[in-house]
C-alpha positions in Angstrom: 9.9 -6.2 38.3 10.7 -6.2 34.6 10.0 -3.2 32.6 7.7 -4.4 29.7 6.6 -1.0 28.3 7.4 -0.4 24.7 7.4 3.2 22.7 5.4 2.5 19.9 5.9 5.9 18.4 9.6 7.0 19.7 10.4 9.7 16.7 6.8 11.2 17.3 6.1 14.2 19.3 3.3 12.5 21.3 5.0 9.3 21.7 2.7 6.1 22.3 3.9 4.4 25.5 2.7 0.8 26.1 3.0 -0.9 29.7 3.7 -4.2 27.6 4.0 -5.2 24.0 0.4 -7.1 23.6 -2.1 -5.2 21.5 -5.2 -6.7 20.4 -5.5 -7.1 16.3 -8.0 -4.5 14.7 -11.6 -6.2 14.1 -10.8 -9.1 16.9 -12.0 -7.1 20.0 -14.6 -4.9 18.7 -14.2 -1.6 20.8 -12.9 -3.4 23.8 -15.8 -2.2 25.8 -17.5 -5.4 25.0 -14.7 -7.3 26.4 -14.3 -5.4 29.5 -16.6 -7.7 31.6 -14.4 -10.5 30.6 -10.7 -9.3 30.3 -8.7 -7.3 32.4 -8.6 -4.3 29.6 -5.7 -2.7 32.0 -3.3 -5.8 31.5 -3.1 -5.1 27.6 -0.7 -3.0 26.3 -3.2 -1.2 24.0 -6.5 -1.9 22.3 -6.4 -1.4 18.4 -10.7 -1.0 17.9 -12.6 -2.7 15.0 -12.1 -0.9 11.6 -14.1 2.6 11.6 -15.1 4.5 8.5 -16.8 8.0 7.6 -20.3 6.5 7.7 -21.6 3.1 9.3 -21.2 0.1 7.0 -23.4 -3.2 7.2 -20.4 -5.2 6.2 -20.9 -8.3 4.1 -23.6 -10.5 4.0 -23.7 -13.8 6.2 -22.1 -16.1 6.4 -19.3 -14.1 7.4 -17.0 -16.5 9.4 -16.3 -20.5 8.0 -14.3 -23.0 9.9 -11.9 -25.1 7.5 -9.4 -27.8 8.3 -6.8 -25.5 9.2 -8.4 -22.5 10.8 -11.1 -20.1 10.3 -11.9 -17.7 7.1 -13.9 -14.1 7.8 -15.3 -11.8 5.7 -16.8 -9.1 7.9 -16.4 -6.4 5.3 -15.8 -3.4 7.6 -19.0 -3.5 9.6 -18.8 -0.7 12.0 -21.2 2.1 13.4 -18.9 4.9 11.9 -16.8 7.5 13.3 -19.3 9.7 14.7 -21.1 7.0 16.9 -17.0 6.1 17.8 -16.3 9.5 19.1 -20.3 9.5 20.6 -20.5 6.4 22.2 -17.2 4.7 22.6 -14.4 7.5 23.1 -16.1 8.4 26.4 -15.7 5.2 28.1 -12.0 4.7 27.0 -11.2 8.0 28.6 -11.3 6.4 32.0 -8.8 3.6 30.9 -5.3 3.6 31.8 -4.7 1.5 28.2 -4.0 3.3 25.0 -6.6 2.8 22.4 -5.7 3.2 18.5 -8.4 3.2 16.4 -8.5 1.2 13.0 -9.5 3.6 10.3 -10.6 2.6 6.5 -12.5 4.4 3.6 -13.0 3.8 -0.2 -11.0 7.2 -1.1 -7.8 8.9 0.6 -10.4 11.6 1.2 -12.3 9.0 3.3 -9.5 8.3 5.7 -8.6 11.8 5.8 -12.0 12.6 6.9 -11.9 9.9 9.6 -8.6 10.9 11.1 -9.6 14.4 11.0 -12.7 13.6 12.9 -10.6 12.0 15.8 -8.4 14.7 16.4 -8.7 16.1 19.7 -10.9 13.3 20.8 -10.4 12.3 24.5 -9.5 8.5 24.8 -7.8 8.0 21.2 -4.2 7.7 21.7 -3.4 6.7 17.7 -4.6 5.9 14.4 -3.9 2.7 12.4 -4.5 3.2 8.8 -6.1 -0.2 7.3 -5.2 -0.5 3.9 -5.1 -4.4 4.1 -8.7 -5.7 3.9 -9.4 -7.7 1.0 -13.3 -7.7 2.1 -14.4 -4.6 0.6 -15.6 -4.0 -3.0 -13.3 -0.4 -2.8 -10.5 1.0 -0.6 -8.6 -1.3 1.5 -6.5 -3.5 -0.4 -6.2 -1.1 -3.6 -4.2 1.1 -1.5 -2.8 -1.4 0.2 -0.8 -3.3 -2.9 0.5 -0.2 -4.7 3.3 1.7 -3.1 2.2 4.8 -4.5 -1.5 5.0 -3.1 -0.3 3.6 0.3 2.2 6.5 0.5 -0.7 9.1 -0.3 -3.1 7.7 2.2 -0.6 7.6 4.9 0.6 11.4 3.7 -3.3 12.6 3.9 -3.8 10.9 7.1 -0.8 12.6 8.7 -1.5 15.9 7.4 -4.8 16.0 9.4 -3.6 14.0 12.7 -1.3 15.2 15.4 -1.7 11.4 16.7 0.8 8.6 16.0 -0.2 6.9 13.0 0.3 3.3 12.1 -0.2 1.4 8.9 -2.0 -2.0 8.6 -0.1 -3.3 5.4 -1.5 -6.3 3.5 0.6 -9.4 3.2 -1.0 -9.8 -0.2 1.7 -8.3 -2.4 4.1 -9.8 -4.9 
């Protein structure tokens, strides 16, 4: 049998070994739990859960999804249950999975990103953190960091300073 394993964080002390390179994208698969009856979760390399912020967010008003001739446009606005509910209600389910779960985090300030990352520290069931600095559909945060190299470096450093988990950054394609 072919080994499809991928070491996603080879220079990190913990590493982040995936059984294969197939990962869900943040926001497309909820927290994974919603799909566990439809998809064999264990066949994935990793799950990147939807964006998680310090406090719950209602997200943008409806409509959030529009079909176009060439695809779909979405503007969810980081609707989520907040980091406390993720730790209390979602992470205990992830503990029993054999697939790594990476929590996508977002904030309006560098301090918010760091607080979310710090709250995830030591929580069983969480294998990594994805810093979301690419979201164009929020009033502040997200793209403000993703289009400014200095700000991107600062938010990444702040998260790494409080987290022993492997840290990845979701960058924006909207740069010139």
